[in-house]
PyMOL Python script that loads the backbone (N, CA, C, O; Angstrom):
from pymol import cmd

cmd.read_pdbstr("""\
ATOM      1  N   UNK A   1     -45.434-172.442 -60.199  1.00  0.00           N
ATOM      2  CA  UNK A   1     -45.136-173.719 -60.841  1.00  0.00           C
ATOM      3  C   UNK A   1     -45.927-173.821 -62.195  1.00  0.00           C
ATOM      4  O   UNK A   1     -47.108-173.479 -62.243  1.00  0.00           O
ATOM      5  N   UNK A   2     -45.309-174.261 -63.210  1.00  0.00           N
ATOM      6  CA  UNK A   2     -45.835-174.348 -64.557  1.00  0.00           C
ATOM      7  C   UNK A   2     -46.897-175.477 -64.559  1.00  0.00           C
ATOM      8  O   UNK A   2     -46.827-176.458 -63.818  1.00  0.00           O
ATOM      9  N   UNK A   3     -47.865-175.258 -65.438  1.00  0.00           N
ATOM     10  CA  UNK A   3     -48.954-176.307 -65.589  1.00  0.00           C
ATOM     11  C   UNK A   3     -48.636-177.067 -66.919  1.00  0.00           C
ATOM     12  O   UNK A   3     -48.349-176.483 -67.964  1.00  0.00           O
ATOM     13  N   UNK A   4     -48.708-178.318 -66.791  1.00  0.00           N
ATOM     14  CA  UNK A   4     -48.319-179.139 -67.957  1.00  0.00           C
ATOM     15  C   UNK A   4     -49.651-179.690 -68.541  1.00  0.00           C
ATOM     16  O   UNK A   4     -50.548-180.043 -67.775  1.00  0.00           O
ATOM     17  N   UNK A   5     -49.779-179.763 -69.813  1.00  0.00           N
ATOM     18  CA  UNK A   5     -50.933-180.278 -70.486  1.00  0.00           C
ATOM     19  C   UNK A   5     -50.788-181.789 -70.618  1.00  0.00           C
ATOM     20  O   UNK A   5     -49.828-182.278 -71.214  1.00  0.00           O
ATOM     21  N   UNK A   6     -51.713-182.498 -70.079  1.00  0.00           N
ATOM     22  CA  UNK A   6     -51.695-183.978 -70.174  1.00  0.00           C
ATOM     23  C   UNK A   6     -52.074-184.441 -71.618  1.00  0.00           C
ATOM     24  O   UNK A   6     -53.012-183.953 -72.248  1.00  0.00           O
ATOM     25  N   UNK A   7     -51.306-185.367 -72.050  1.00  0.00           N
ATOM     26  CA  UNK A   7     -51.596-185.942 -73.426  1.00  0.00           C
ATOM     27  C   UNK A   7     -51.864-187.393 -73.246  1.00  0.00           C
ATOM     28  O   UNK A   7     -51.560-188.006 -72.222  1.00  0.00           O
ATOM     29  N   UNK A   8     -52.490-187.958 -74.362  1.00  0.00           N
ATOM     30  CA  UNK A   8     -52.871-189.417 -74.177  1.00  0.00           C
ATOM     31  C   UNK A   8     -52.464-190.089 -75.536  1.00  0.00           C
ATOM     32  O   UNK A   8     -52.468-189.471 -76.600  1.00  0.00           O
ATOM     33  N   UNK A   9     -52.130-191.345 -75.415  1.00  0.00           N
ATOM     34  CA  UNK A   9     -51.799-192.181 -76.569  1.00  0.00           C
ATOM     35  C   UNK A   9     -52.402-193.528 -76.249  1.00  0.00           C
ATOM     36  O   UNK A   9     -52.420-193.992 -75.109  1.00  0.00           O
ATOM     37  N   UNK A  10     -52.897-194.135 -77.316  1.00  0.00           N
ATOM     38  CA  UNK A  10     -53.525-195.487 -77.214  1.00  0.00           C
ATOM     39  C   UNK A  10     -52.462-196.535 -77.593  1.00  0.00           C
ATOM     40  O   UNK A  10     -52.007-196.526 -78.737  1.00  0.00           O
ATOM     41  N   UNK A  11     -52.079-197.370 -76.755  1.00  0.00           N
ATOM     42  CA  UNK A  11     -51.115-198.457 -77.059  1.00  0.00           C
ATOM     43  C   UNK A  11     -51.773-199.799 -76.645  1.00  0.00           C
ATOM     44  O   UNK A  11     -52.103-200.003 -75.477  1.00  0.00           O
ATOM     45  N   UNK A  12     -51.952-200.694 -77.618  1.00  0.00           N
ATOM     46  CA  UNK A  12     -52.520-202.054 -77.394  1.00  0.00           C
ATOM     47  C   UNK A  12     -53.777-201.939 -76.637  1.00  0.00           C
ATOM     48  O   UNK A  12     -53.919-202.687 -75.670  1.00  0.00           O
ATOM     49  N   UNK A  13     -54.686-201.125 -76.933  1.00  0.00           N
ATOM     50  CA  UNK A  13     -55.986-200.889 -76.356  1.00  0.00           C
ATOM     51  C   UNK A  13     -56.013-200.292 -75.054  1.00  0.00           C
ATOM     52  O   UNK A  13     -57.082-200.187 -74.453  1.00  0.00           O
ATOM     53  N   UNK A  14     -54.854-199.861 -74.531  1.00  0.00           N
ATOM     54  CA  UNK A  14     -54.760-199.166 -73.329  1.00  0.00           C
ATOM     55  C   UNK A  14     -54.366-197.636 -73.510  1.00  0.00           C
ATOM     56  O   UNK A  14     -53.446-197.293 -74.252  1.00  0.00           O
ATOM     57  N   UNK A  15     -55.086-196.803 -72.822  1.00  0.00           N
ATOM     58  CA  UNK A  15     -54.661-195.387 -72.932  1.00  0.00           C
ATOM     59  C   UNK A  15     -53.657-195.003 -71.911  1.00  0.00           C
ATOM     60  O   UNK A  15     -53.842-195.192 -70.708  1.00  0.00           O
ATOM     61  N   UNK A  16     -52.550-194.440 -72.428  1.00  0.00           N
ATOM     62  CA  UNK A  16     -51.406-193.979 -71.553  1.00  0.00           C
ATOM     63  C   UNK A  16     -51.345-192.456 -71.593  1.00  0.00           C
ATOM     64  O   UNK A  16     -51.413-191.831 -72.652  1.00  0.00           O
ATOM     65  N   UNK A  17     -51.215-191.887 -70.401  1.00  0.00           N
ATOM     66  CA  UNK A  17     -51.147-190.443 -70.289  1.00  0.00           C
ATOM     67  C   UNK A  17     -49.751-189.980 -70.043  1.00  0.00           C
ATOM     68  O   UNK A  17     -48.987-190.665 -69.363  1.00  0.00           O
ATOM     69  N   UNK A  18     -49.374-188.801 -70.591  1.00  0.00           N
ATOM     70  CA  UNK A  18     -48.074-188.346 -70.448  1.00  0.00           C
ATOM     71  C   UNK A  18     -47.943-186.874 -70.558  1.00  0.00           C
ATOM     72  O   UNK A  18     -48.882-186.228 -71.025  1.00  0.00           O
ATOM     73  N   UNK A  19     -46.838-186.282 -70.159  1.00  0.00           N
ATOM     74  CA  UNK A  19     -46.434-184.888 -70.393  1.00  0.00           C
ATOM     75  C   UNK A  19     -45.341-184.958 -71.469  1.00  0.00           C
ATOM     76  O   UNK A  19     -44.511-185.868 -71.478  1.00  0.00           O
ATOM     77  N   UNK A  20     -45.365-183.987 -72.358  1.00  0.00           N
ATOM     78  CA  UNK A  20     -44.269-183.856 -73.406  1.00  0.00           C
ATOM     79  C   UNK A  20     -44.086-182.380 -73.508  1.00  0.00           C
ATOM     80  O   UNK A  20     -44.908-181.722 -74.146  1.00  0.00           O
ATOM     81  N   UNK A  21     -43.069-181.812 -72.924  1.00  0.00           N
ATOM     82  CA  UNK A  21     -42.910-180.391 -72.792  1.00  0.00           C
ATOM     83  C   UNK A  21     -41.436-179.995 -73.257  1.00  0.00           C
ATOM     84  O   UNK A  21     -40.526-180.825 -73.263  1.00  0.00           O
ATOM     85  N   UNK A  22     -41.274-178.719 -73.629  1.00  0.00           N
ATOM     86  CA  UNK A  22     -39.899-178.121 -73.917  1.00  0.00           C
ATOM     87  C   UNK A  22     -39.524-178.594 -75.285  1.00  0.00           C
ATOM     88  O   UNK A  22     -40.238-179.309 -75.987  1.00  0.00           O
ATOM     89  N   UNK A  23     -38.266-178.106 -75.623  1.00  0.00           N
ATOM     90  CA  UNK A  23     -37.700-178.514 -76.871  1.00  0.00           C
ATOM     91  C   UNK A  23     -36.179-178.395 -76.771  1.00  0.00           C
ATOM     92  O   UNK A  23     -35.676-177.759 -75.845  1.00  0.00           O
ATOM     93  N   UNK A  24     -35.483-178.955 -77.648  1.00  0.00           N
ATOM     94  CA  UNK A  24     -34.044-178.946 -77.593  1.00  0.00           C
ATOM     95  C   UNK A  24     -33.494-180.234 -78.218  1.00  0.00           C
ATOM     96  O   UNK A  24     -34.238-181.137 -78.601  1.00  0.00           O
ATOM     97  N   UNK A  25     -32.199-180.277 -78.301  1.00  0.00           N
ATOM     98  CA  UNK A  25     -31.548-181.432 -78.927  1.00  0.00           C
ATOM     99  C   UNK A  25     -31.538-182.702 -78.016  1.00  0.00           C
ATOM    100  O   UNK A  25     -31.357-183.823 -78.491  1.00  0.00           O
ATOM    101  N   UNK A  26     -31.735-182.480 -76.724  1.00  0.00           N
ATOM    102  CA  UNK A  26     -31.672-183.554 -75.746  1.00  0.00           C
ATOM    103  C   UNK A  26     -33.156-183.879 -75.291  1.00  0.00           C
ATOM    104  O   UNK A  26     -33.878-182.956 -74.916  1.00  0.00           O
ATOM    105  N   UNK A  27     -33.582-185.090 -75.320  1.00  0.00           N
ATOM    106  CA  UNK A  27     -34.876-185.513 -74.780  1.00  0.00           C
ATOM    107  C   UNK A  27     -34.600-186.432 -73.604  1.00  0.00           C
ATOM    108  O   UNK A  27     -33.857-187.411 -73.670  1.00  0.00           O
ATOM    109  N   UNK A  28     -35.276-186.029 -72.493  1.00  0.00           N
ATOM    110  CA  UNK A  28     -35.099-186.785 -71.177  1.00  0.00           C
ATOM    111  C   UNK A  28     -36.488-187.422 -70.874  1.00  0.00           C
ATOM    112  O   UNK A  28     -37.518-186.748 -70.881  1.00  0.00           O
ATOM    113  N   UNK A  29     -36.462-188.704 -70.617  1.00  0.00           N
ATOM    114  CA  UNK A  29     -37.667-189.483 -70.316  1.00  0.00           C
ATOM    115  C   UNK A  29     -37.615-189.832 -68.908  1.00  0.00           C
ATOM    116  O   UNK A  29     -36.630-190.415 -68.454  1.00  0.00           O
ATOM    117  N   UNK A  30     -38.703-189.483 -68.122  1.00  0.00           N
ATOM    118  CA  UNK A  30     -38.843-189.834 -66.678  1.00  0.00           C
ATOM    119  C   UNK A  30     -39.822-190.955 -66.485  1.00  0.00           C
ATOM    120  O   UNK A  30     -40.914-190.932 -67.052  1.00  0.00           O
ATOM    121  N   UNK A  31     -39.462-191.909 -65.718  1.00  0.00           N
ATOM    122  CA  UNK A  31     -40.358-193.062 -65.396  1.00  0.00           C
ATOM    123  C   UNK A  31     -40.424-193.101 -63.846  1.00  0.00           C
ATOM    124  O   UNK A  31     -39.413-193.174 -63.147  1.00  0.00           O
ATOM    125  N   UNK A  32     -41.641-193.049 -63.380  1.00  0.00           N
ATOM    126  CA  UNK A  32     -41.893-193.021 -61.943  1.00  0.00           C
ATOM    127  C   UNK A  32     -41.825-194.467 -61.393  1.00  0.00           C
ATOM    128  O   UNK A  32     -41.955-195.462 -62.106  1.00  0.00           O
ATOM    129  N   UNK A  33     -41.608-194.490 -60.053  1.00  0.00           N
ATOM    130  CA  UNK A  33     -41.524-195.850 -59.391  1.00  0.00           C
ATOM    131  C   UNK A  33     -42.911-196.091 -58.703  1.00  0.00           C
ATOM    132  O   UNK A  33     -43.782-195.220 -58.731  1.00  0.00           O
ATOM    133  N   UNK A  34     -43.081-197.241 -58.114  1.00  0.00           N
ATOM    134  CA  UNK A  34     -44.284-197.684 -57.419  1.00  0.00           C
ATOM    135  C   UNK A  34     -44.397-196.887 -56.136  1.00  0.00           C
ATOM    136  O   UNK A  34     -43.345-196.793 -55.505  1.00  0.00           O
ATOM    137  N   UNK A  35     -45.402-196.331 -55.654  1.00  0.00           N
ATOM    138  CA  UNK A  35     -46.787-196.308 -56.234  1.00  0.00           C
ATOM    139  C   UNK A  35     -47.096-194.849 -56.775  1.00  0.00           C
ATOM    140  O   UNK A  35     -48.205-194.351 -56.581  1.00  0.00           O
ATOM    141  N   UNK A  36     -46.185-194.234 -57.396  1.00  0.00           N
ATOM    142  CA  UNK A  36     -46.361-192.865 -57.817  1.00  0.00           C
ATOM    143  C   UNK A  36     -46.914-192.726 -59.194  1.00  0.00           C
ATOM    144  O   UNK A  36     -47.364-193.721 -59.762  1.00  0.00           O
ATOM    145  N   UNK A  37     -46.908-191.499 -59.796  1.00  0.00           N
ATOM    146  CA  UNK A  37     -47.294-191.177 -61.132  1.00  0.00           C
ATOM    147  C   UNK A  37     -46.441-190.021 -61.678  1.00  0.00           C
ATOM    148  O   UNK A  37     -45.597-189.452 -60.986  1.00  0.00           O
ATOM    149  N   UNK A  38     -46.694-189.719 -62.900  1.00  0.00           N
ATOM    150  CA  UNK A  38     -45.855-188.694 -63.585  1.00  0.00           C
ATOM    151  C   UNK A  38     -45.805-187.424 -62.831  1.00  0.00           C
ATOM    152  O   UNK A  38     -44.777-186.760 -62.959  1.00  0.00           O
ATOM    153  N   UNK A  39     -46.722-186.986 -62.086  1.00  0.00           N
ATOM    154  CA  UNK A  39     -46.614-185.720 -61.367  1.00  0.00           C
ATOM    155  C   UNK A  39     -45.528-185.694 -60.346  1.00  0.00           C
ATOM    156  O   UNK A  39     -45.210-184.622 -59.833  1.00  0.00           O
ATOM    157  N   UNK A  40     -44.922-186.846 -60.012  1.00  0.00           N
ATOM    158  CA  UNK A  40     -43.804-186.912 -59.162  1.00  0.00           C
ATOM    159  C   UNK A  40     -42.698-186.105 -59.644  1.00  0.00           C
ATOM    160  O   UNK A  40     -41.950-185.537 -58.848  1.00  0.00           O
ATOM    161  N   UNK A  41     -42.542-186.016 -60.971  1.00  0.00           N
ATOM    162  CA  UNK A  41     -41.445-185.372 -61.595  1.00  0.00           C
ATOM    163  C   UNK A  41     -41.602-183.904 -61.987  1.00  0.00           C
ATOM    164  O   UNK A  41     -40.748-183.308 -62.644  1.00  0.00           O
ATOM    165  N   UNK A  42     -42.736-183.350 -61.551  1.00  0.00           N
ATOM    166  CA  UNK A  42     -43.061-181.941 -62.061  1.00  0.00           C
ATOM    167  C   UNK A  42     -41.929-180.880 -61.723  1.00  0.00           C
ATOM    168  O   UNK A  42     -41.652-180.000 -62.539  1.00  0.00           O
ATOM    169  N   UNK A  43     -41.307-180.979 -60.549  1.00  0.00           N
ATOM    170  CA  UNK A  43     -40.221-179.943 -60.294  1.00  0.00           C
ATOM    171  C   UNK A  43     -39.067-180.083 -61.339  1.00  0.00           C
ATOM    172  O   UNK A  43     -38.539-179.099 -61.858  1.00  0.00           O
ATOM    173  N   UNK A  44     -38.711-181.373 -61.612  1.00  0.00           N
ATOM    174  CA  UNK A  44     -37.665-181.573 -62.623  1.00  0.00           C
ATOM    175  C   UNK A  44     -38.055-181.160 -63.986  1.00  0.00           C
ATOM    176  O   UNK A  44     -37.294-180.520 -64.711  1.00  0.00           O
ATOM    177  N   UNK A  45     -39.273-181.535 -64.342  1.00  0.00           N
ATOM    178  CA  UNK A  45     -39.802-181.163 -65.695  1.00  0.00           C
ATOM    179  C   UNK A  45     -39.862-179.686 -65.906  1.00  0.00           C
ATOM    180  O   UNK A  45     -39.589-179.215 -67.010  1.00  0.00           O
ATOM    181  N   UNK A  46     -40.203-178.941 -64.905  1.00  0.00           N
ATOM    182  CA  UNK A  46     -40.371-177.470 -64.969  1.00  0.00           C
ATOM    183  C   UNK A  46     -38.952-176.890 -65.227  1.00  0.00           C
ATOM    184  O   UNK A  46     -38.760-176.072 -66.127  1.00  0.00           O
ATOM    185  N   UNK A  47     -37.991-177.326 -64.431  1.00  0.00           N
ATOM    186  CA  UNK A  47     -36.600-176.838 -64.577  1.00  0.00           C
ATOM    187  C   UNK A  47     -35.972-177.230 -65.880  1.00  0.00           C
ATOM    188  O   UNK A  47     -35.428-176.366 -66.566  1.00  0.00           O
ATOM    189  N   UNK A  48     -36.016-178.501 -66.266  1.00  0.00           N
ATOM    190  CA  UNK A  48     -35.356-179.055 -67.464  1.00  0.00           C
ATOM    191  C   UNK A  48     -36.024-178.689 -68.777  1.00  0.00           C
ATOM    192  O   UNK A  48     -35.389-178.699 -69.831  1.00  0.00           O
ATOM    193  N   UNK A  49     -37.351-178.357 -68.705  1.00  0.00           N
ATOM    194  CA  UNK A  49     -38.064-178.087 -69.984  1.00  0.00           C
ATOM    195  C   UNK A  49     -37.678-176.760 -70.574  1.00  0.00           C
ATOM    196  O   UNK A  49     -37.996-176.475 -71.728  1.00  0.00           O
ATOM    197  N   UNK A  50     -36.981-175.925 -69.784  1.00  0.00           N
ATOM    198  CA  UNK A  50     -36.515-174.611 -70.286  1.00  0.00           C
ATOM    199  C   UNK A  50     -35.403-174.773 -71.397  1.00  0.00           C
ATOM    200  O   UNK A  50     -35.184-173.879 -72.214  1.00  0.00           O
ATOM    201  N   UNK A  51     -34.745-175.916 -71.377  1.00  0.00           N
ATOM    202  CA  UNK A  51     -33.590-176.130 -72.276  1.00  0.00           C
ATOM    203  C   UNK A  51     -33.720-177.468 -73.049  1.00  0.00           C
ATOM    204  O   UNK A  51     -33.073-177.637 -74.083  1.00  0.00           O
ATOM    205  N   UNK A  52     -34.558-178.428 -72.552  1.00  0.00           N
ATOM    206  CA  UNK A  52     -34.651-179.704 -73.132  1.00  0.00           C
ATOM    207  C   UNK A  52     -36.068-180.160 -73.331  1.00  0.00           C
ATOM    208  O   UNK A  52     -36.978-179.644 -72.683  1.00  0.00           O
ATOM    209  N   UNK A  53     -36.280-181.109 -74.205  1.00  0.00           N
ATOM    210  CA  UNK A  53     -37.583-181.768 -74.296  1.00  0.00           C
ATOM    211  C   UNK A  53     -37.627-182.796 -73.109  1.00  0.00           C
ATOM    212  O   UNK A  53     -36.670-183.542 -72.900  1.00  0.00           O
ATOM    213  N   UNK A  54     -38.694-182.814 -72.383  1.00  0.00           N
ATOM    214  CA  UNK A  54     -38.907-183.727 -71.252  1.00  0.00           C
ATOM    215  C   UNK A  54     -40.197-184.450 -71.454  1.00  0.00           C
ATOM    216  O   UNK A  54     -41.218-183.862 -71.809  1.00  0.00           O
ATOM    217  N   UNK A  55     -40.141-185.695 -71.230  1.00  0.00           N
ATOM    218  CA  UNK A  55     -41.402-186.585 -71.248  1.00  0.00           C
ATOM    219  C   UNK A  55     -41.399-187.371 -69.986  1.00  0.00           C
ATOM    220  O   UNK A  55     -40.402-187.935 -69.536  1.00  0.00           O
ATOM    221  N   UNK A  56     -42.729-187.372 -69.376  1.00  0.00           N
ATOM    222  CA  UNK A  56     -42.992-188.150 -68.127  1.00  0.00           C
ATOM    223  C   UNK A  56     -44.307-188.817 -68.398  1.00  0.00           C
ATOM    224  O   UNK A  56     -45.245-188.157 -68.845  1.00  0.00           O
ATOM    225  N   UNK A  57     -44.413-190.088 -68.147  1.00  0.00           N
ATOM    226  CA  UNK A  57     -45.659-190.803 -68.419  1.00  0.00           C
ATOM    227  C   UNK A  57     -46.138-191.601 -67.206  1.00  0.00           C
ATOM    228  O   UNK A  57     -45.341-191.963 -66.341  1.00  0.00           O
ATOM    229  N   UNK A  58     -47.431-191.869 -67.151  1.00  0.00           N
ATOM    230  CA  UNK A  58     -48.005-192.787 -66.176  1.00  0.00           C
ATOM    231  C   UNK A  58     -47.964-194.181 -66.715  1.00  0.00           C
ATOM    232  O   UNK A  58     -48.596-194.468 -67.731  1.00  0.00           O
ATOM    233  N   UNK A  59     -47.214-195.090 -66.042  1.00  0.00           N
ATOM    234  CA  UNK A  59     -47.163-196.487 -66.395  1.00  0.00           C
ATOM    235  C   UNK A  59     -48.521-197.086 -66.184  1.00  0.00           C
ATOM    236  O   UNK A  59     -49.325-196.567 -65.409  1.00  0.00           O
ATOM    237  N   UNK A  60     -48.785-198.173 -66.863  1.00  0.00           N
ATOM    238  CA  UNK A  60     -50.074-198.779 -66.873  1.00  0.00           C
ATOM    239  C   UNK A  60     -50.615-199.015 -65.404  1.00  0.00           C
ATOM    240  O   UNK A  60     -49.934-199.566 -64.539  1.00  0.00           O
ATOM    241  N   UNK A  61     -51.828-198.574 -65.212  1.00  0.00           N
ATOM    242  CA  UNK A  61     -52.473-198.732 -63.856  1.00  0.00           C
ATOM    243  C   UNK A  61     -52.107-197.648 -62.845  1.00  0.00           C
ATOM    244  O   UNK A  61     -52.511-197.739 -61.686  1.00  0.00           O
ATOM    245  N   UNK A  62     -51.379-196.660 -63.236  1.00  0.00           N
ATOM    246  CA  UNK A  62     -51.111-195.623 -62.305  1.00  0.00           C
ATOM    247  C   UNK A  62     -51.535-194.282 -62.895  1.00  0.00           C
ATOM    248  O   UNK A  62     -51.786-194.133 -64.091  1.00  0.00           O
ATOM    249  N   UNK A  63     -51.598-193.311 -61.975  1.00  0.00           N
ATOM    250  CA  UNK A  63     -52.111-191.946 -62.505  1.00  0.00           C
ATOM    251  C   UNK A  63     -53.346-192.071 -63.308  1.00  0.00           C
ATOM    252  O   UNK A  63     -54.329-192.684 -62.891  1.00  0.00           O
ATOM    253  N   UNK A  64     -53.294-191.479 -64.474  1.00  0.00           N
ATOM    254  CA  UNK A  64     -54.440-191.540 -65.372  1.00  0.00           C
ATOM    255  C   UNK A  64     -54.412-192.580 -66.460  1.00  0.00           C
ATOM    256  O   UNK A  64     -55.327-192.635 -67.282  1.00  0.00           O
ATOM    257  N   UNK A  65     -53.370-193.422 -66.491  1.00  0.00           N
ATOM    258  CA  UNK A  65     -53.273-194.448 -67.496  1.00  0.00           C
ATOM    259  C   UNK A  65     -54.111-195.616 -67.143  1.00  0.00           C
ATOM    260  O   UNK A  65     -54.310-195.962 -65.979  1.00  0.00           O
ATOM    261  N   UNK A  66     -54.620-196.244 -68.237  1.00  0.00           N
ATOM    262  CA  UNK A  66     -55.471-197.423 -68.029  1.00  0.00           C
ATOM    263  C   UNK A  66     -54.550-198.632 -67.524  1.00  0.00           C
ATOM    264  O   UNK A  66     -53.342-198.703 -67.752  1.00  0.00           O
ATOM    265  N   UNK A  67     -55.266-199.534 -66.834  1.00  0.00           N
ATOM    266  CA  UNK A  67     -54.510-200.780 -66.587  1.00  0.00           C
ATOM    267  C   UNK A  67     -54.349-201.551 -67.922  1.00  0.00           C
ATOM    268  O   UNK A  67     -55.136-201.436 -68.863  1.00  0.00           O
ATOM    269  N   UNK A  68     -53.262-202.343 -67.914  1.00  0.00           N
ATOM    270  CA  UNK A  68     -53.008-203.072 -69.173  1.00  0.00           C
ATOM    271  C   UNK A  68     -54.193-204.010 -69.537  1.00  0.00           C
ATOM    272  O   UNK A  68     -54.700-204.746 -68.691  1.00  0.00           O
ATOM    273  N   UNK A  69     -54.607-203.959 -70.796  1.00  0.00           N
ATOM    274  CA  UNK A  69     -55.641-204.848 -71.262  1.00  0.00           C
ATOM    275  C   UNK A  69     -54.986-206.089 -71.889  1.00  0.00           C
ATOM    276  O   UNK A  69     -54.067-205.958 -72.697  1.00  0.00           O
ATOM    277  N   UNK A  70     -55.422-207.211 -71.546  1.00  0.00           N
ATOM    278  CA  UNK A  70     -54.891-208.469 -72.130  1.00  0.00           C
ATOM    279  C   UNK A  70     -55.499-208.752 -73.487  1.00  0.00           C
ATOM    280  O   UNK A  70     -55.169-209.759 -74.114  1.00  0.00           O
TER     281      UNK A  70
END
""", "prot")
cmd.dss("prot")
cmd.show_as("cartoon", "prot")
cmd.util.cbc("prot")
cmd.orient("prot")
């Protein structure tokens, strides 16, 4: 299984973690449901990143993303 490098971005004082892998004309964004995190999508990311850009992120308060700051 491929290892994905976790990236981080600061949005409204909250740090959001995500994977951004692959390249291609098509970008696919994966959003996990409750109570999971971005790692839920790893099999799909591994397969699809061979031909497409894939992004999966941890929504606020899940995985390694901060809880939303008011």
